[in-house]
C-alpha positions, 0 to 999 in steps of 0.5 A: 267359692270354687276350688278354682277361684281359690287356686286362683287367689293363692298364686302370685300376682307377678311371674316369677322371672319377673320377681327373679329379675327384680332380685326379689326373694323366690321360692325357686329359680325361674328357668327357661332356654334360649331358642326354646321355641323351635328346631329341637321340637318336631311340631315345629320342625312340621310347622316350618316345613309347611309355612318357611321360617319367615312364613312363621315370623310374620304370621302372628298366630302361627308366631305364638303357636310356636312360642307356646310349643315349649311352655306346653311340654317343658313348662318353663317359667316365660315364653320368648316371642318367635322371631328373629333378630334380623327382622327389623333390618328389612326396615332399613332396605335390608333384604334378609332370607334364610336358607336355613340360616340368615342370607343377605341379598344385599349386604353393605360393601363399602363405606359408601354403603354406609353412608347411603343407609336410611331408613326405607320404611317405618317399623309398622312393616313388621307389625306382625310382631307386634301382633304376635307379642299382644296375641302371645300375652293373651294365650299365655295369661289364658294358659295360666288362669290356673298355673302360676303365671309366666312372663313374656319375653321380647328380644332384639339384635344389639347393633354390633351384632346386626352390623356383623350380618348386614356388612358383607363378610368377604373372605373371612369367617366369624365376622371378622371383615366388621372388626377390619372395617372398624379399625379402618373406617371407624367414623363409618361404623360408628355411624352405622350403629347409630343408625341400627340402634335408633331403629331397635330403640323404638323396636324394642319400645314397640314391643314393651308396648305391646306386652313383652315383660322382659327384653333379652338383647342378643350381642351374641358377635361382641364376644369377638372385640377386644375389651377396648373395641367393645367399649368402643363399638358395642358398650355405648350402645348396649348402654343406650337401649338398656336406657330406653328399656329401663325408662319404661319399668321393664327389665332387661337381660343382656346376652354375649357369647364368649364374654369372660374377658367383658365383664367388668365392661358388661357391668356398666352396661345397665342391664338388670341381668347378664347371661353367662355363657358355659365357659364362665363359672357362675361363682367367678362371673357372680364375683366380678358382677357383683351381686346387684347383677342377675345371673342368667346361665349357664348349662353347656348346650351339649350336657343336653345330649347326656343320660339324663341322670348326667343333666341332673347332676350337672345341672345341681352343680351349676345351681350349687355355684349361685346363690342366692336365688332370687339373683339367678335365672337358669338357662343354658349358656346358649341355645339349645342345639337342632338334634337335642332329644326333647325329653333331655330338654324336659330333664333339664327344666325338671332338674331346675325345679326339683333342685330349688324345691329341696332347698326351701 
């Protein structure tokens, strides 16, 4: 028997991250980084300069190349498909550009606009996302033939956060216009959320069918809501999507920024894992969410601008605040920042792996 075959037979059948999110015993915490496929890597910036952001998203081959870049450099435990949460909104007739952030050419400006919103194209319009996931699964499996297997993560925006982007923002900042409209025209906003949730439910199902092994839902801006409004405008739609995802036996992660005041509500979301921002200690999140929900997070992204020994200290402090490892996935408390030194991202990943090994 060849040495390669022997090595292959000695590796676990399921990726570490899948085992952790199922609350199984693991040898160390899995680690990946939100927004790991992208802007802090020079090779990504070169591709984006040549092809443009939407050009990268719409080419399965380029999206897979960008998705694999952090896997090759950081040796993280999962690859997340390179895309954007607004991509499926084109099927609702929403015109999106990036300059560099998202720009909506035809935002909804009134309840009349909401009432007229319809799905104008099938999700086959964005079939490049599903083709990219299929190609990524194949490429990742090939890459891991003699390595530990790694998980494929798909993702989608949650209805409230997507509504924040496609509604006219007027003079407001931080998406307050959406909150104002929700109070003034509740029925219309709920109709909008229903419409978005229908297309996102199909979108995540197609991702799973294409090979995504985990789905992360980003409801980033739901953290702006108070608890009462969150349970009206965000939580029911998160619950709907987690049911759709879990009916396929696929685990689900939910991320909100500034979720400290909403943890008890998030416990009712049905998600397998809650991703915690850096403003809430993991020990507190564990106490409030219970032991059955896996935690993800939550290093402050700005710590990756510090000296490497300080990154190692902060990472060890974070990891030491939550046990057991089978209920935990290491990550940042938000996406990696644009100018983060790539070697510091590597120092973070290696610190997680070293800490885990030291506890075996």
